[in-house]
C-alpha positions in Angstrom: 40.2 32.3 28.5 36.7 30.8 27.9 34.4 32.3 25.4 30.7 32.7 26.2 28.2 32.1 23.3 25.6 34.7 22.9 22.0 33.2 23.1 19.1 33.8 20.8 18.6 33.6 17.1 21.0 35.1 14.5 20.2 38.7 13.5 18.5 39.2 10.1 20.8 40.6 7.4 18.2 43.0 6.0 15.9 43.7 8.9 12.5 45.3 8.1 12.3 48.5 10.2 9.8 50.6 8.4 6.2 50.3 9.4 3.1 51.6 7.6 -0.5 51.7 8.9 -3.7 52.0 6.9 -7.4 51.6 7.5 -10.0 49.7 5.6 -13.8 49.8 5.4 -15.7 46.6 6.3 -16.2 45.8 2.6 -12.5 46.5 1.8 -11.5 44.3 4.8 -13.7 41.4 3.7 -12.2 41.7 0.2 -8.7 41.9 1.6 -9.2 38.8 3.8 -10.6 36.9 0.9 -7.6 37.7 -1.3 -5.3 36.9 1.6 -6.9 33.5 2.1 -6.6 32.7 -1.6 -3.0 33.6 -1.6 -2.1 30.9 1.0 0.7 33.1 2.3 1.5 32.6 6.0 1.1 36.2 7.2 -0.8 39.3 6.1 2.4 41.3 6.1 3.9 38.9 3.5 0.8 39.2 1.4 0.7 43.0 1.5 4.4 43.1 0.5 3.8 40.6 -2.3 0.9 42.7 -3.7 2.8 46.0 -3.4 5.8 44.8 -5.3 3.9 42.7 -7.8 5.3 39.3 -6.8 3.5 36.3 -8.1 0.7 35.3 -5.8 -0.8 31.8 -6.1 -4.5 31.5 -5.7 -6.6 28.4 -5.5 -10.1 29.0 -6.9 -12.6 26.2 -6.5 -15.4 26.5 -9.0 -18.5 24.5 -7.8 -19.7 24.1 -11.4 -16.4 22.8 -12.6 -16.1 20.5 -9.6 -19.6 19.1 -10.3 -18.7 18.6 -14.0 -15.5 16.7 -13.2 -17.4 14.6 -10.6 -20.1 13.7 -13.1 -17.5 13.0 -15.8 -15.6 10.6 -13.4 -18.9 8.8 -12.6 -19.6 8.5 -16.3 -16.1 7.0 -16.9 -16.9 4.4 -14.2 -20.1 3.5 -15.9 -18.4 3.3 -19.2 -15.9 0.9 -17.8 -18.7 -1.2 -16.3 -20.4 -1.3 -19.8 -17.1 -2.6 -21.2 -17.0 -5.4 -18.6 -20.6 -6.3 -19.2 -20.0 -6.2 -23.0 -17.2 -8.8 -22.7 -19.4 -11.0 -20.4 -22.4 -10.9 -22.9 -20.2 -11.8 -25.9 -18.8 -14.8 -23.9 -22.2 -15.9 -22.8 -23.5 -15.6 -26.4 -20.7 -17.8 -27.7 -21.2 -20.5 -25.1 -25.0 -20.7 -25.0 -26.3 -20.0 -28.5 -25.9 -21.3 -32.0 -23.6 -19.4 -34.4 -26.5 -17.8 -36.3 -28.2 -16.5 -33.1 -24.8 -15.4 -31.7 -24.1 -13.4 -34.9 -27.6 -11.8 -34.9 -27.2 -10.8 -31.2 -23.7 -9.5 -31.7 -24.9 -7.4 -34.7 -27.6 -5.8 -32.4 -24.9 -5.3 -29.7 -22.6 -3.7 -32.3 -25.3 -1.2 -33.3 -25.8 -0.1 -29.7 -22.0 0.1 -29.3 -21.7 2.4 -32.3 -24.4 4.7 -30.7 -22.4 4.6 -27.4 -19.2 5.5 -29.3 -21.0 8.4 -31.0 -22.2 9.7 -27.6 -18.6 9.3 -26.2 -17.2 11.4 -29.1 -19.8 14.2 -28.3 -18.8 14.0 -24.6 -15.1 14.3 -25.6 -15.8 17.3 -27.8 -17.9 19.0 -25.1 -15.2 18.3 -22.5 -12.5 19.8 -24.6 -14.6 22.9 -25.3 -15.4 23.2 -21.6 -11.8 23.0 -20.7 -10.8 25.6 -23.3 -13.6 28.0 -22.3 -13.9 27.7 -18.6 -10.9 26.1 -16.9 -8.1 28.5 -15.9 -4.7 27.6 -17.2 -1.5 28.3 -15.2 -0.2 30.5 -18.1 -3.1 32.9 -17.6 -2.4 33.6 -13.9 
């Protein structure tokens, strides 16, 4: 006796059979769609079930101000690295092209400017930490 395989997909163990219908105003619908898009869930039904039963919903919020701040901070870091490269080149040129007295005098001036730059960098670090503490959303808070 030959057995015939039944075609199609396997039946679900806990099939969803109950259906609910509700209506939204235009404003409510806009808000609903915004929340749904932020959730990154694949279907609106999954989103509604997740909200109803208080499941964790991941949202990605892109803050333009924070993005701009990070971009400027990255640009500053690139400039800071360039200053470091230039600093090394200047010191090398001073040692090869000037007498010891002139080299020491120029390096002293360079050292003074470097200390000012270090002070500014400390301020930037403090402000960045304060910004992160006050404005950036932590995973723990979601």
